[in-house]
C-alpha positions in Angstrom: 0.1 -0.1 0.5 1.2 3.5 -0.4 3.1 5.0 2.5 1.9 7.9 4.2 4.5 10.9 4.8 4.8 12.1 8.0 2.0 13.9 9.4 3.5 14.7 13.1 6.5 17.1 13.4 6.9 20.0 15.3 6.0 22.8 12.8 5.1 25.9 15.2 8.2 28.0 13.9 7.7 27.1 10.2 6.4 29.8 8.0 3.8 28.9 5.1 3.9 29.6 1.3 0.5 30.4 -0.5 0.7 30.9 -4.2 -1.1 34.1 -5.4 -4.1 32.1 -7.0 -4.4 29.7 -4.1 -3.7 26.2 -6.3 -1.7 24.8 -3.3 0.2 26.0 -0.2 3.2 24.1 2.6 4.9 24.9 5.3 8.5 24.8 5.8 11.4 25.2 7.9 12.4 28.8 8.9 16.3 27.7 8.7 15.5 27.2 4.7 15.7 30.2 2.5 12.7 30.9 0.0 12.7 32.1 -3.6 9.7 32.1 -5.6 9.1 33.6 -9.2 5.0 33.9 -10.6 5.1 34.2 -14.5 1.4 35.5 -16.1 -0.3 33.4 -18.8 -3.2 34.4 -20.6 -5.8 34.1 -17.9 -3.7 32.8 -14.7 -0.1 32.3 -13.5 2.1 29.9 -15.3 5.4 28.3 -13.9 5.3 29.3 -10.6 8.5 28.6 -9.2 9.7 27.9 -5.7 13.3 27.2 -4.6 14.3 26.5 -0.8 17.7 26.0 0.0 19.7 25.1 2.6 23.4 24.5 2.3 23.6 22.7 -1.1 20.5 21.0 -0.3 17.6 22.3 -2.6 14.2 21.6 -3.2 12.2 23.0 -6.3 8.5 23.3 -7.0 7.4 24.3 -10.3 3.3 24.6 -10.6 0.9 25.2 -13.2 3.6 24.0 -15.0 3.5 24.6 -19.4 5.4 24.1 -22.2 6.9 20.6 -20.8 8.5 18.5 -23.2 11.7 15.6 -23.5 11.8 11.7 -23.4 9.8 9.7 -20.5 12.2 7.6 -18.5 11.2 4.8 -16.5 12.2 4.9 -13.0 12.3 2.9 -9.4 10.3 4.1 -7.0 7.8 3.6 -4.0 4.4 5.0 -3.2 3.2 8.0 -1.4 0.2 9.8 -0.7 0.4 13.8 -0.6 -3.0 15.5 0.5 -4.5 12.4 -0.2 -3.3 11.6 -3.3 -1.3 8.7 -4.4 1.8 9.4 -6.3 5.5 7.6 -6.7 8.4 9.2 -4.9 11.7 8.1 -7.3 15.6 8.5 -6.9 17.9 9.6 -9.6 21.3 10.0 -9.6 22.8 13.2 -12.3 25.9 12.4 -13.6 26.7 15.2 -15.1 26.4 17.5 -11.7 26.9 14.9 -9.4 23.9 15.1 -7.5 20.9 12.9 -6.1 17.6 13.5 -7.3 14.6 12.6 -5.4 11.2 13.8 -7.1 7.7 13.1 -7.0 5.2 11.9 -9.9 2.1 9.6 -11.1 3.9 7.4 -12.9 7.2 5.2 -12.9 7.1 4.2 -16.6 8.1 6.8 -19.3 7.4 9.3 -16.7 8.5 13.1 -17.2 8.9 13.7 -13.4 5.8 15.1 -13.2 2.4 14.7 -11.8 -0.9 16.6 -12.1 -3.6 17.5 -9.5 -6.6 19.7 -11.2 -5.6 19.0 -14.7 -2.8 21.1 -13.8 1.2 20.1 -13.9 3.6 20.3 -10.8 7.2 18.9 -11.0 8.6 18.8 -7.2 12.3 17.4 -6.3 14.9 17.0 -3.6 18.6 18.0 -4.7 21.7 17.0 -2.9 25.5 16.4 -3.7 26.2 12.9 -3.6 29.3 13.7 -1.6 26.8 14.5 1.4 27.4 12.6 4.5 24.7 10.2 5.4 23.9 12.7 8.2 23.1 15.2 6.0 21.2 13.3 3.1 18.8 12.2 5.7 18.2 15.7 7.1 17.6 16.8 4.0 15.2 14.0 2.8 13.4 14.2 6.1 12.8 17.9 5.4 11.6 17.3 2.2 9.5 14.6 3.3 7.7 16.8 6.6 7.3 19.7 3.9 5.1 17.2 1.4 3.3 16.1 4.6 2.0 19.6 4.6 1.2 20.1 1.3 -2.5 21.0 0.6 -3.8 22.0 -3.0 -6.2 24.4 -2.0 -7.8 24.9 -5.2 -10.2 22.0 -4.5 -11.6 23.8 -1.7 -13.2 25.9 -4.0 -15.3 23.4 -5.6 -17.9 23.0 -3.2 -18.8 26.4 -3.5 -18.9 26.3 -7.3 -21.5 23.0 -7.0 -23.7 26.1 -4.6 -23.8 28.1 -7.4 -26.2 29.0 -10.5 -25.0 30.1 -13.9 -26.6 33.0 -15.6 -25.4 33.6 -19.2 -26.1 37.0 -20.7 -28.2 36.8 -23.7 -28.5 37.7 -27.1 -30.8 40.5 -28.1 -31.3 42.0 -31.9 -27.9 43.0 -32.7 -26.5 43.3 -29.7 -24.7 40.7 -27.5 -23.8 40.8 -23.8 -20.5 38.3 -23.7 -20.4 37.3 -20.2 -21.3 35.1 -17.4 -21.4 35.1 -14.1 -21.7 32.6 -11.0 -24.1 33.4 -8.1 -25.1 31.2 -4.9 -28.3 29.3 -5.0 -29.5 31.8 -2.2 -29.5 34.9 -4.2 -32.1 36.1 -6.8 -31.4 37.2 -10.2 -33.6 40.1 -11.7 -32.6 40.9 -15.5 -33.6 44.4 -16.7 -33.7 45.2 -20.5 -35.5 48.2 -22.2 -36.8 48.0 -25.5 -35.9 52.0 -26.5 -32.4 51.6 -24.6 -31.1 47.9 -26.9 -27.4 48.8 -26.1 -28.2 48.5 -22.0 -28.8 45.6 -20.1 -29.3 45.8 -15.9 -28.2 42.5 -14.1 -29.2 43.0 -10.1 -28.3 40.5 -7.3 -30.1 40.4 -4.3 -30.8 38.6 -1.1 -33.9 38.5 1.3 
């Protein structure tokens, strides 16, 4: 069965990172340095890059990943659970820069070393020099596991709200098109006014109670 990542650790002094568009959040130790970069796409943030460093250990997180490509690889790994999702943890050695890479993927065969949640692609990995001592490797891997155990893909929390909403689509009246769609709570009442002598005008009012 998949291995549950550690869920109990003293994190009172840990910091919290949350993406500007609330796709995910996690906690990290205060002695790790964080750097972030968010790129803007057409209608959402893309390639949200987060880098955590401590000494020569680096945890890299790229979310909303676009433009990924390359040749898939076959990894050996163990199943893990992150925020209720069954994924795989793999390890590989990068012979070019003499580092060990520990990453998360949703498949082990023909894998690009990424996984998807809610249609968005994530790349998460830990790297450190192969010259690290056993104690240094253990410390870095434990921090990585603890950080993963705090991951929350918060976009899913919005779904119950959407399920409790109605959708209004603006009409086409004569030669006038009103191109908008809005969602509103089912407990609210919508009223649409259109005056025949003012075809360019459309009034939408939401009321409650």
